[in-house]
C-alpha positions as CSV (number, residue, x, y, z in Angstrom):
1,M,-55.8,-21.6,19.8
2,E,-52.5,-19.9,18.9
3,G,-51.8,-22.8,16.5
4,N,-55.2,-22.2,14.7
5,K,-54.4,-18.5,14.3
6,K,-51.0,-19.3,12.7
7,E,-52.5,-21.9,10.5
8,T,-55.3,-19.5,9.4
9,R,-52.7,-16.8,8.6
10,R,-50.6,-19.2,6.6
11,L,-53.7,-20.4,4.7
12,R,-54.7,-16.7,4.0
13,A,-51.1,-15.9,2.9
14,R,-51.1,-18.9,0.6
15,Q,-54.5,-18.0,-0.9
16,Q,-53.3,-14.4,-1.5
17,R,-50.1,-15.7,-3.2
18,Q,-52.2,-18.0,-5.4
19,A,-54.7,-15.2,-6.2
20,Q,-51.8,-12.9,-7.1
21,Q,-50.2,-15.6,-9.3
22,L,-53.6,-16.2,-11.0
23,R,-54.0,-12.4,-11.7
24,S,-50.4,-12.3,-13.1
25,R,-51.1,-15.3,-15.4
26,I,-54.4,-13.8,-16.6
27,F,-52.7,-10.5,-17.2
28,S,-49.8,-12.2,-19.2
29,I,-52.3,-14.3,-21.2
30,G,-54.3,-11.1,-22.0
31,I,-51.2,-9.3,-23.2
32,G,-50.2,-12.2,-25.3
33,L,-53.7,-12.5,-26.9
34,A,-53.6,-8.7,-27.5
35,V,-50.3,-9.0,-29.3
36,I,-51.5,-12.0,-31.4
37,A,-54.7,-10.1,-32.3
38,A,-52.8,-7.0,-33.3
39,M,-50.5,-9.0,-35.5
40,Y,-53.4,-10.9,-37.1
41,F,-55.3,-7.7,-37.9
42,W,-52.2,-6.0,-39.2
43,L,-51.4,-8.9,-41.5
44,N,-55.0,-9.3,-42.6
45,R,-56.0,-5.6,-42.8
46,P,-58.0,-4.5,-45.8
47,K,-55.7,-4.4,-48.7
48,V,-55.7,-1.5,-51.1
49,G,-55.0,-2.6,-54.7
50,L,-54.9,-5.9,-56.5
51,E,-52.4,-8.8,-56.3
52,V,-50.2,-9.3,-59.4
53,E,-48.8,-12.7,-60.0
54,P,-45.1,-12.3,-59.0
55,M,-42.5,-13.3,-61.6
56,E,-40.5,-16.5,-60.6
57,S,-37.2,-14.8,-60.4
58,A,-36.1,-11.7,-58.4
59,E,-32.4,-12.1,-59.3
60,H,-30.0,-9.2,-59.7
61,V,-28.9,-8.6,-63.3
62,P,-26.2,-6.4,-64.8
63,V,-27.1,-2.8,-65.5
64,G,-28.2,-2.6,-69.1
65,T,-29.9,-6.0,-69.2
66,E,-33.4,-5.7,-70.7
67,I,-36.1,-7.7,-69.0
68,E,-39.6,-8.4,-70.2
69,Y,-42.0,-8.0,-67.3
70,T,-45.4,-9.5,-66.9
71,S,-47.1,-6.2,-65.9
72,S,-46.7,-2.6,-66.8
73,P,-45.5,-1.0,-64.7
74,P,-43.6,-3.9,-63.3
75,T,-44.3,-5.2,-59.7
76,S,-41.7,-8.0,-59.4
77,G,-39.0,-9.8,-61.3
78,P,-35.3,-9.5,-62.1
79,H,-33.7,-6.1,-61.4
80,Y,-30.4,-4.3,-60.9
81,D,-28.6,-4.8,-57.7
82,Q,-28.8,-1.1,-56.7
83,P,-32.1,0.3,-55.4
84,M,-33.4,3.7,-56.4
85,P,-33.5,6.1,-53.4
86,A,-36.8,7.4,-52.2
87,G,-38.0,10.6,-53.8
88,F,-39.7,12.3,-56.7
89,Y,-38.3,11.8,-60.2
90,D,-39.3,13.3,-63.5
91,E,-38.3,12.8,-67.1
92,N,-35.4,15.4,-66.6
93,S,-34.0,13.6,-63.6
94,P,-30.5,12.0,-64.4
95,E,-31.9,8.7,-63.1
96,A,-34.6,8.7,-65.8
97,A,-31.8,8.8,-68.5
98,L,-30.2,5.5,-67.2
99,P,-30.8,2.4,-69.2
100,F,-34.0,0.7,-67.9
101,P,-34.3,2.9,-64.8
102,H,-37.4,1.0,-63.6
103,Q,-35.1,-1.9,-62.7
104,F,-33.5,0.3,-60.0
105,V,-37.1,1.2,-58.9
106,L,-38.0,-2.5,-58.8
107,H,-35.1,-3.2,-56.4
108,A,-36.5,-0.6,-54.1
109,M,-39.9,-2.3,-54.2
110,E,-38.1,-5.5,-53.2
111,H,-37.2,-3.6,-50.1
112,G,-40.8,-2.7,-49.4
113,Y,-41.0,0.6,-51.2
114,V,-44.2,2.0,-52.7
115,V,-44.0,3.5,-56.2
116,I,-46.2,6.2,-57.6
117,W,-45.9,5.8,-61.4
118,Y,-47.3,8.7,-63.4
119,N,-48.1,9.4,-67.0
120,C,-48.7,13.0,-67.9
121,A,-50.0,12.1,-71.4
122,A,-52.9,10.3,-69.7
123,Y,-53.7,13.2,-67.3
124,D,-56.6,15.6,-67.9
125,G,-54.7,18.7,-67.1
126,P,-51.3,20.4,-67.0
127,C,-48.5,17.9,-66.3
128,D,-47.0,20.4,-63.8
129,D,-50.2,20.2,-61.7
130,L,-50.0,16.4,-61.6
131,K,-46.4,16.5,-60.5
132,T,-47.1,19.1,-57.9
133,D,-50.0,17.1,-56.5
134,I,-47.9,13.9,-56.4
135,R,-45.0,15.7,-54.7
136,A,-47.3,17.1,-52.0
137,V,-48.5,13.6,-51.1
138,L,-45.0,12.1,-51.3
139,E,-43.7,14.9,-48.9
140,E,-46.3,14.0,-46.3
141,S,-44.7,10.6,-45.8
142,P,-41.5,10.3,-47.9
143,A,-39.9,7.2,-46.3
144,K,-39.7,4.3,-48.8
145,V,-41.8,6.1,-51.5
146,I,-40.8,6.8,-55.0
147,A,-42.6,8.8,-57.7
148,F,-41.4,8.0,-61.2
149,P,-42.6,8.7,-64.8
150,W,-43.9,5.7,-66.8
151,A,-45.4,6.4,-70.3
152,D,-46.4,2.8,-70.9
153,M,-49.8,2.9,-69.2
154,E,-53.2,4.3,-69.9
155,E,-53.9,5.7,-66.5
156,P,-52.3,8.9,-65.2
157,V,-51.3,7.2,-61.9
158,V,-50.5,3.6,-61.0
159,L,-49.4,2.6,-57.5
160,T,-47.2,-0.4,-57.0
161,S,-45.5,-2.4,-54.3
162,W,-44.0,-5.9,-54.6
163,A,-46.6,-8.1,-56.5
164,W,-49.4,-5.5,-55.8
165,M,-50.9,-2.7,-58.0
166,E,-53.7,-0.2,-58.0
167,R,-54.6,1.8,-61.2
168,L,-56.1,5.3,-60.7
169,T,-58.1,6.9,-63.5
170,A,-57.5,10.3,-62.0
171,F,-55.2,11.8,-59.3
172,D,-56.6,10.8,-55.9
173,A,-54.6,11.9,-52.9
174,D,-56.6,9.9,-50.4
175,A,-56.2,6.7,-52.5
176,I,-52.4,7.3,-52.7
177,R,-52.2,7.9,-49.0
178,G,-54.2,4.7,-48.3
179,Y,-52.1,2.6,-50.6
180,I,-48.9,3.9,-49.0
181,R,-50.2,3.2,-45.5
182,D,-51.3,-0.4,-46.4
183,N,-48.5,-1.4,-48.6
184,R,-45.2,0.2,-47.5
185,S,-42.9,-2.4,-45.9
186,H,-45.4,-5.1,-46.5
187,P,-44.1,-8.6,-45.7
188,R,-44.9,-9.8,-49.2
189,A,-41.8,-7.9,-50.4
190,P,-38.8,-10.3,-50.3
191,E,-36.7,-7.8,-48.3
192,Y,-39.4,-5.6,-46.8
193,N,-37.4,-4.9,-43.6
194,V,-34.4,-3.5,-45.4
195,P,-34.3,0.3,-45.3
């Protein structure tokens, strides 16, 4: 009788250990599946903008080198070896006076930056209003975002990241916010994880 009780307790203890191990495995599998699902949805989230065929080379070139890009504004290709810091730039910024300043901007895009290109000549309103509106959106989330003037486009605002572009026919704060959210530090940029 005593032997049956001990055997029954051992059997229950073993069943409890097995049940606990099964619960632990199920929990671990559930966590793993949740991580995989989150990564899948992040990488396949709805994309704002259109893909632009990337140029074959993303090499660094000496400052002053002129490059003919396949899109205007550019979204990929050779560029200077120094990235443009995040921030708002206008035609009076010292950086705008540099030779081919967009090549510094392009290097920042290689690091996963989003660029808000703007053209006051294509804007229906005072240029200062457009600049103020762009600054306000940029200041909400300034990390890895550049605003830069670009006269060679028909739209008042064009948003770019590496090999990706969205053209806006009018200033649209929500569209800019969405583009920044969906494209900043995107893995399609060659060095997206560089600050």
